[in-house]
N, C-alpha and C positions, 0 to 999 in steps of 0.2 A: 504494500500500500504506500502511496505517496506520503512523504513526511509532511507535506503541506495540507493534508486532509485532516482537519480537526473539526468534529461535529459539535463540540461544546458550545461555541458561540452561536451557530445557527439554531441549535435546539433551544438555547436560552432566549434568543430573539423570538422564536416561534411561541414559546410559553408566555413571554411578556406581552404578546399580542392577543392573549386570551383573557378578557376581563372576567369571564366566569371562573377562572382560576385565580388570577391576580387579586381580585377583590377579596378573596378568602385568606390570602397569605399575610404573614407578618412582614416586617421591613428590615432592610439593611441599607444604610446610607440613604435613607428617604426613598428607596425603591423597593418593589416587591422582593421578598427574600427567595431568590432563585440563584443557587450557588453552583459553580462549575468545578469546584475542587473540595477535597476533604482534608482536614476537618473544616466544618463551617466556621466562619468568624464568630468569635464570642459575642459580638454585638448584634448578631443576626437574631431576629425574634421568630417565634413559632406562630403558626405553621410555616414550614419552609420546604423548598424543593432542593434536592441534591441530585445533580446530573452526574452519572458515573463516567469514568473513563471507558474506553472501548472494552466491552465484555468479551467480544470475539471479533476477529477480522478474517474474512474469507474472500473468495473472488469467484466470479463467473466469467472470467476473461475469455475472449476469443482471439483469433489471430491479429486483428487490427483494432480491438476495443479493450479498454480497461474498465472493468465493472466490479468495483469493490462491494462487498456485503458486510455491513457493520452492525454489531449489536450494541445497544446502549440501554442502560436502566435509568429510569427517572424515579427517584425515591421521594416520597412525600412524608414528612415527619411532623409530629406535633406532641403536645403534652397531654397526658391524661391525669385526671384527678384521682388520687387514691382515697380509699375509704377513710373518712374522718378529716380529710384535708380540705381547707377552705381558702378562698382568696385567689384561686387560680382558675383559669378558663380551661374547660375540657374540650380539646380539639378533635375528639373522636369523629363526630359527624362531618366536620369540615374536611378531615383527612379522607374519609370515604368519598365525599362529594368531589374533591379535587382529583382523586384517583380515577374515578369514572369519567370525569370531564376530560382528563388527559387522554384516556384510552379512546374516547369518542373523537377528540380533536385530531389524533394522529392516525388512527386505524384506517388504512386505505385512503388517506387524505394526503397524497404526495405534494400537493400544492402548498401545504402549510410550511414546508421547509425549503429554504433557499440556500444552496451550497455553491459557492463560487467555483466556476470551471466544471461543474457537474450537473447533470440532469438527474432528478430523483425518479427512479423507475417505479418504486413502490415502497410503502411503509406498512409493516404488519405489527400491530400492537397486541400484547397479551397482558392480562391482569385487569384490575389491580389485585395483587396478592400480598399477604403479610410480609413485611420487611423485617429483617433481623434488627434488633436494638439491644444495646448493652445496658439498658436502664429500664426498670419497671415503670418509670414515669413517662416513657416515650412510647408513642404508637407510630407505626409506619406502614405504608403501602408502597408497592413497586409496580410500575408499568414498564414492561420490557418492549423494546422496539427492535425490529429487524429492518434495516434500511438498505435497499439496493440502489446503487448509483451507477451512472455511466459517465465517464469523462467526455466532455464536449469535444468534438473533432478539432476545433480551432484552438484548443488549450494545450 
């Protein structure tokens, strides 16, 4: 795969264009909390989205075409209130809603994503399914994306 092909920024830009998602997110530097690296900044508030690095990279190249297939996970995380805990917002319903909105926005919706020098052939989304967390106070859901691309001929 080309070293110049990084889907983090195009995915972040696509998510930032979804008010049904961004309206439910916390903030980081006065913007919706959509992070492209881990760990998330300490100042970022919940709920937040964490875009993974490439989960897998494959190809469907032909003799004269370059067609990478890239897997990325979009994790949605929030806080959950424990029994007897007061003064915190429980993000459970928002996390569920964001997860399903992300799946709907990306699944078979190739026009949502702009990748410089590439055409998006298709996007297949799976999930949302439970995301691993290392803290009982966190809840997470993951939407997995399989993105097929083709390098433009003039690139």
